[in-house]
DSSP file (Angstrom, degrees, kcal/mol; ACC not computed):
  #  RESIDUE AA STRUCTURE BP1 BP2  ACC     N-H-->O    O-->H-N    N-H-->O    O-->H-N    TCO  KAPPA ALPHA  PHI   PSI    X-CA   Y-CA   Z-CA
    1    1 A M              0   0    0      0, 0.0     2,-0.3     0, 0.0     0, 0.0   0.000 360.0 360.0 360.0 134.5   19.1   20.5   -2.9
    2    2 A R        -     0   0    0      1,-0.0     2,-0.3     0, 0.0     0, 0.0  -0.632 360.0-126.1 -83.0 140.6   16.6   18.3   -1.1
    3    3 A S        -     0   0    0     -2,-0.3     2,-0.4     1,-0.0    -1,-0.0  -0.653  22.0-127.5 -83.9 140.2   15.9   14.9   -2.5
    4    4 A R        -     0   0    0     -2,-0.3     2,-0.4     3,-0.0    -1,-0.0  -0.713  14.1-133.3 -87.7 135.1   12.3   14.0   -3.1
    5    5 A R        -     0   0    0     -2,-0.4     2,-0.2     1,-0.1    -1,-0.0  -0.704  29.1-115.7 -83.1 135.1   10.9   10.9   -1.5
    6    6 A E        -     0   0    0     -2,-0.4     2,-0.8     1,-0.1    -1,-0.1  -0.508  21.2-134.0 -68.2 133.6    8.9    8.9   -4.1
    7    7 A V        -     0   0    0     -2,-0.2     2,-0.4    19,-0.0    -1,-0.1  -0.818  23.4-149.1 -90.6 116.0    5.2    8.7   -3.2
    8    8 A L        +     0   0    0     -2,-0.8     2,-0.3    17,-0.1    68,-0.1  -0.664  20.2 174.8 -88.9 137.4    4.3    5.1   -3.7
    9    9 A I        -     0   0    0     -2,-0.4    17,-2.2    66,-0.1     2,-0.4  -0.908  39.0-100.8-130.0 162.0    0.8    4.1   -4.7
   10   10 A V  E     +A   25   0A   0     53,-3.0    15,-0.3    -2,-0.3     3,-0.1  -0.732  33.7 179.5 -80.2 129.3   -0.8    0.8   -5.7
   11   11 A S  E     +     0   0A   0     13,-3.1     2,-0.3    -2,-0.4    14,-0.2   0.582  69.9  16.3-108.2 -12.6   -0.9    0.5   -9.4
   12   12 A E  E     +A   24   0A   0     12,-1.6    12,-2.6    51,-0.1    -1,-0.4  -0.958  65.1 178.6-154.2 142.7   -2.5   -3.0   -9.6
   13   13 A A  E     -A   23   0A   0     -2,-0.3     2,-0.4    10,-0.2    45,-0.3  -0.998   8.4-173.5-146.3 146.7   -4.3   -5.2   -7.0
   14   14 A S  E     -A   22   0A   0      8,-2.3     8,-2.9    -2,-0.3     2,-0.3  -0.982  26.2-127.6-142.0 125.8   -5.9   -8.6   -7.0
   15   15 A I  E     -A   21   0A   0     -2,-0.4     6,-0.2    41,-0.3    39,-0.1  -0.571  30.3-170.7 -77.0 132.0   -7.9  -10.0   -4.0
   16   16 A R  E  >  -A   20   0A   0      4,-3.3     4,-0.8    -2,-0.3     3,-0.4  -0.770  28.6 -87.2-117.5 162.9   -6.7  -13.5   -3.0
   17   17 A P  T >4 S+     0   0    0      0, 0.0     3,-0.5     0, 0.0    -1,-0.1  -0.195 104.1  37.3 -60.7 162.0   -8.1  -16.1   -0.5
   18   18 A R  T 34 S-     0   0    0      1,-0.2    18,-0.3    16,-0.0     0, 0.0   0.827 133.7 -61.6  65.0  35.1   -7.2  -16.0    3.2
   19   19 A F  T 34 S+     0   0    0     -3,-0.4    16,-2.9     1,-0.2    17,-0.4   0.817  98.8 138.9  67.9  30.8   -7.2  -12.2    3.5
   20   20 A R  E <<  -AB  16  34A   0     -4,-0.8    -4,-3.3    -3,-0.5     2,-0.4  -0.850  35.6-163.8-110.3 146.8   -4.3  -11.7    1.0
   21   21 A I  E     -AB  15  33A   0     12,-2.3    12,-2.5    -2,-0.4     2,-0.5  -0.995  13.4-142.9-128.3 126.9   -3.9   -9.1   -1.7
   22   22 A S  E     -AB  14  32A   0     -8,-2.9    -8,-2.3    -2,-0.4     2,-0.3  -0.800  32.3-172.7 -87.6 129.4   -1.5   -9.3   -4.7
   23   23 A L  E     -AB  13  31A   0      8,-3.3     8,-2.2    -2,-0.5     2,-0.4  -0.894  28.9-162.0-126.4 148.7   -0.1   -5.9   -5.3
   24   24 A V  E     -AB  12  30A   0    -12,-2.6   -13,-3.1    -2,-0.3   -12,-1.6  -1.000  23.9-150.7-123.4 131.4    2.0   -4.0   -7.8
   25   25 A F  E >   -A   10   0A   0      4,-2.7     3,-2.4    -2,-0.4   -15,-0.2  -0.537  30.8-102.9 -98.7 164.4    3.3   -0.6   -6.6
   26   26 A S  T 3  S+     0   0    0    -17,-2.2   -16,-0.1     1,-0.3    -1,-0.1   0.657 120.9  60.1 -64.5 -16.6    4.1    2.4   -8.7
   27   27 A N  T 3  S-     0   0    0    -18,-0.2    -1,-0.3     2,-0.1     3,-0.1   0.379 121.3-105.7 -91.3   4.8    7.8    1.6   -8.5
   28   28 A G  S <  S+     0   0    0     -3,-2.4     2,-0.2     1,-0.3    -2,-0.1   0.297  72.8 142.9  92.8 -10.9    7.3   -1.8  -10.1
   29   29 A V        -     0   0    0     -5,-0.1    -4,-2.7     1,-0.0     2,-0.4  -0.454  33.8-159.1 -64.9 133.8    7.6   -3.9   -6.9
   30   30 A R  E     +B   24   0A   0     -6,-0.2     2,-0.3    -2,-0.2    -6,-0.2  -0.943  23.4 144.6-116.1 135.8    5.2   -6.8   -6.8
   31   31 A K  E     -B   23   0A   0     -8,-2.2    -8,-3.3    -2,-0.4     2,-0.5  -0.984  40.8-126.9-163.1 164.5    4.2   -8.7   -3.6
   32   32 A T  E     -B   22   0A   0     -2,-0.3    52,-3.4   -10,-0.3    53,-0.4  -0.951  30.0-164.4-114.9 131.0    1.3  -10.4   -1.9
   33   33 A V  E     -B   21   0A   0    -12,-2.5   -12,-2.3    -2,-0.5     2,-0.7  -0.894  20.2-134.6-118.7 148.2    0.4   -9.2    1.6
   34   34 A D  E     -B   20   0A   0     48,-0.5   -14,-0.2    -2,-0.4   -15,-0.1  -0.893  20.3-179.0 -98.7 115.3   -1.7  -10.7    4.4
   35   35 A V    >>  +     0   0    0    -16,-2.9     3,-1.8    -2,-0.7     4,-0.6   0.401  51.8 105.8 -98.0   6.0   -4.0   -7.9    5.7
   36   36 A L  G >4 S+     0   0    0    -17,-0.4     3,-2.3     1,-0.3    -1,-0.2   0.925  77.0  56.7 -47.0 -49.9   -5.7  -10.0    8.5
   37   37 A P  G 34 S+     0   0    0      0, 0.0    -1,-0.3     0, 0.0    -2,-0.1   0.719 105.6  52.9 -60.7 -18.0   -3.7   -8.2   11.2
   38   38 A L  G <4 S+     0   0    0     -3,-1.8     2,-2.4     1,-0.1    -2,-0.2   0.568  79.2  99.5 -88.4 -11.4   -5.1   -4.9    9.9
   39   39 A L    <<  +     0   0    0     -3,-2.3     2,-0.4    -4,-0.6    -1,-0.1  -0.377  52.7 126.1 -85.6  68.7   -8.8   -5.9   10.1
   40   40 A K        +     0   0    0     -2,-2.4     4,-0.3    -3,-0.0     3,-0.1  -0.939  44.9  34.0-124.9 145.0   -9.6   -4.2   13.4
   41   41 A G  S >> S-     0   0    0     -2,-0.4     4,-1.1     1,-0.1     3,-0.7  -0.108  96.0 -67.3  96.6 164.8  -12.4   -1.7   14.1
   42   42 A P  T 34 S+     0   0    0      0, 0.0     3,-0.4     0, 0.0    -1,-0.1   0.859 125.9  56.9 -58.4 -41.2  -15.9   -1.2   12.8
   43   43 A I  T 34 S+     0   0    0      1,-0.2    28,-0.2     2,-0.1     4,-0.2   0.858 114.6  39.3 -61.5 -34.1  -14.9   -0.2    9.2
   44   44 A F  T X> S+     0   0    0     -3,-0.7     3,-1.0    -4,-0.3     4,-0.5   0.558  88.7  92.7 -93.2 -10.8  -13.0   -3.4    8.7
   45   45 A A  G >< S+     0   0    0     -4,-1.1     3,-1.4    -3,-0.4     4,-0.3   0.864  83.0  54.6 -54.7 -43.1  -15.4   -5.8   10.5
   46   46 A P  G >4 S+     0   0    0      0, 0.0     3,-1.6     0, 0.0     6,-0.3   0.832  98.3  65.6 -63.0 -27.4  -17.3   -6.7    7.3
   47   47 A L  G <4 S+     0   0    0     -3,-1.0     6,-0.2     1,-0.3    -2,-0.2   0.658  82.7  75.0 -69.7 -13.1  -14.0   -7.7    5.6
   48   48 A L  G << S+     0   0    0     -3,-1.4    -1,-0.3    -4,-0.5    -3,-0.1   0.661  79.4  83.2 -74.2 -12.9  -13.6  -10.5    8.1
   49   49 A E  S X> S-     0   0    0     -3,-1.6     4,-2.5    -4,-0.3     3,-0.6  -0.838  81.7-142.5 -83.6 120.3  -16.3  -12.3    6.1
   50   50 A P  H 3> S+     0   0    0      0, 0.0     4,-2.5     0, 0.0    -1,-0.1   0.877  97.6  54.7 -53.7 -42.1  -14.5  -13.9    3.1
   51   51 A T  H 34 S+     0   0    0      1,-0.2     4,-0.3     2,-0.2    -4,-0.1   0.877 113.1  42.2 -62.8 -34.1  -17.3  -13.2    0.7
   52   52 A Y  H X4 S+     0   0    0     -3,-0.6     3,-1.5    -6,-0.3     4,-0.3   0.877 110.0  56.9 -78.9 -33.7  -17.2   -9.5    1.5
   53   53 A F  H >< S+     0   0    0     -4,-2.5     3,-1.9     1,-0.3    -2,-0.2   0.904 100.1  62.0 -55.2 -42.1  -13.4   -9.4    1.5
   54   54 A A  T 3< S+     0   0    0     -4,-2.5    -1,-0.3     1,-0.3    -2,-0.2   0.638  89.1  69.3 -56.8 -19.2  -13.6  -10.8   -2.0
   55   55 A L  T <  S+     0   0    0     -3,-1.5    -1,-0.3    -4,-0.3    -2,-0.2   0.560  72.1 118.3 -81.6  -7.7  -15.5   -7.6   -3.1
   56   56 A G    <   +     0   0    0     -3,-1.9     2,-0.3    -4,-0.3   -41,-0.3  -0.239  43.3 179.8 -54.1 145.0  -12.3   -5.5   -2.6
   57   57 A D  E     -C   66   0B   0      9,-2.4     9,-2.5   -43,-0.1     2,-0.3  -0.975  34.8 -86.8-149.4 159.7  -11.1   -3.9   -5.9
   58   58 A Y  E     -C   65   0B   0    -45,-0.3     7,-0.2    -2,-0.3     3,-0.1  -0.528  34.4-154.0 -73.1 133.0   -8.4   -1.7   -7.1
   59   59 A D  E  >> -C   64   0B   0      5,-3.4     4,-2.0    -2,-0.3     5,-1.4  -0.885   9.1-172.4-108.0  99.4   -9.2    2.1   -6.7
   60   60 A P  T  45S+     0   0    0      0, 0.0    -1,-0.2     0, 0.0     5,-0.0   0.843  84.6  55.6 -61.4 -34.1   -7.3    4.0   -9.4
   61   61 A I  T  45S+     0   0    0      1,-0.2    -2,-0.0    -3,-0.1    -3,-0.0   0.921 118.1  31.0 -65.7 -45.2   -8.3    7.3   -7.9
   62   62 A G  T  45S-     0   0    0     -3,-0.2    -1,-0.2     2,-0.1   -52,-0.2   0.603 102.6-129.2 -88.0 -11.7   -7.0    6.5   -4.3
   63   63 A G  T  <5S+     0   0    0     -4,-2.0   -53,-3.0     1,-0.3     2,-0.2   0.886  77.7  73.9  67.0  35.9   -4.1    4.3   -5.6
   64   64 A T  E   <S-C   59   0B   0     -5,-1.4    -5,-3.4   -55,-0.2     2,-0.4  -0.770  90.7 -71.7-153.4-161.8   -5.0    1.5   -3.3
   65   65 A V  E     -C   58   0B   0      8,-0.4     8,-1.0    -7,-0.2     2,-0.3  -0.916  47.9-179.1-109.5 137.1   -7.6   -1.3   -2.6
   66   66 A A  E     -CD  57  72B   0     -9,-2.5    -9,-2.4    -2,-0.4     6,-0.2  -0.902  17.1-145.9-134.4 162.8  -11.1   -0.3   -1.5
   67   67 A W    >   -     0   0    0      4,-2.0     3,-2.1    -2,-0.3   -11,-0.1  -0.839  36.3-102.6-123.4 158.7  -14.3   -2.1   -0.5
   68   68 A P  T 3  S+     0   0    0      0, 0.0   -12,-0.0     0, 0.0    -1,-0.0   0.717 119.1  59.8 -56.2 -25.2  -18.0   -1.0   -1.0
   69   69 A N  T 3  S-     0   0    0    -26,-0.1   -25,-0.0     2,-0.1    -3,-0.0   0.387 123.1-102.3 -84.8   6.7  -18.3    0.2    2.6
   70   70 A G  S <  S+     0   0    0     -3,-2.1     2,-0.1     1,-0.3   -27,-0.1   0.323  73.6 143.9  91.4  -5.1  -15.4    2.7    2.1
   71   71 A A        +     0   0    0    -28,-0.2    -4,-2.0    -5,-0.1    -1,-0.3  -0.407  18.2 150.1 -67.3 141.3  -12.8    0.6    3.9
   72   72 A D  B     -D   66   0B   0     -6,-0.2     2,-0.4    -2,-0.1    -6,-0.2  -0.958  38.5-120.4-157.6 173.7   -9.3    0.9    2.3
   73   73 A F        -     0   0    0     -8,-1.0    -8,-0.4    -2,-0.3    -2,-0.0  -0.955  29.6-111.4-120.8 140.3   -5.7    0.8    3.2
   74   74 A A    >>  -     0   0    0     -2,-0.4     4,-1.7     1,-0.1     3,-0.9  -0.540  28.7-124.9 -64.4 135.5   -3.1    3.5    2.8
   75   75 A P  H 3> S+     0   0    0      0, 0.0     4,-2.5     0, 0.0     5,-0.2   0.835 111.8  55.7 -48.0 -39.2   -0.6    2.5    0.1
   76   76 A Q  H 3> S+     0   0    0      2,-0.2     4,-1.6     1,-0.2     5,-0.1   0.867 104.3  54.3 -61.2 -38.6    2.3    3.0    2.6
   77   77 A T  H <> S+     0   0    0     -3,-0.9     4,-0.7     2,-0.2    -1,-0.2   0.905 110.4  46.0 -63.3 -43.1    0.6    0.6    5.1
   78   78 A L  H >< S+     0   0    0     -4,-1.7     3,-0.8     1,-0.2    -2,-0.2   0.912 109.4  55.5 -67.4 -42.3    0.4   -2.1    2.4
   79   79 A W  H 3< S+     0   0    0     -4,-2.5    -1,-0.2     1,-0.2    -2,-0.2   0.847 104.5  53.3 -59.6 -33.8    4.0   -1.4    1.4
   80   80 A E  H 3< S+     0   0    0     -4,-1.6    -1,-0.2    -5,-0.2    -2,-0.2   0.692  88.0  99.9 -80.4 -16.8    5.3   -2.0    5.0
   81   81 A L  S << S-     0   0    0     -3,-0.8     2,-0.1    -4,-0.7   -46,-0.1  -0.374  84.1-104.9 -61.8 143.7    3.5   -5.4    5.2
   82   82 A P        -     0   0    0      0, 0.0     2,-0.5     0, 0.0   -48,-0.5  -0.426  34.1-105.6 -70.7 148.8    5.8   -8.4    4.6
   83   83 A D        +     0   0    0      1,-0.1   -50,-0.2   -50,-0.1     3,-0.2  -0.658  37.3 176.3 -76.0 123.5    5.7  -10.3    1.3
   84   84 A V    >   +     0   0    0    -52,-3.4     3,-1.7    -2,-0.5   -51,-0.1   0.162  44.9 113.9-111.0  14.1    3.9  -13.6    1.8
   85   85 A S  T 3  S+     0   0    0    -53,-0.4    -1,-0.1     1,-0.3   -52,-0.1   0.751  76.5  51.0 -63.1 -25.6    3.9  -14.6   -1.8
   86   86 A E  T 3  S+     0   0    0     -3,-0.2    -1,-0.3   -54,-0.1     2,-0.2   0.516  92.7  94.7 -88.9  -4.5    6.3  -17.6   -1.1
   87   87 A E    <         0   0    0     -3,-1.7    -3,-0.1     1,-0.1     0, 0.0  -0.507 360.0 360.0 -84.6 156.9    4.1  -19.0    1.7
   88   88 A G              0   0    0     -2,-0.2    -1,-0.1     0, 0.0    -3,-0.1   0.466 360.0 360.0 -71.7 360.0    1.5  -21.7    1.1
């Protein structure tokens, strides 16, 4: 019998200053990630402006965080980022 890999999605998200997002994943893991290294390319360019970044919100349909211009991150990408919640 093959084991099934759990498909992780974001179940809660909160935008923080300095390009950080506090997340809760569907497996209960909580962490805060810094997404600045991911903000490359035209779709992410508006997110480099802190006031626009702050418009990010939890998307329950996609199970991730999304912005009004359609930018979002795959939950797996967010999962793989290091937890920076202990950093200043």
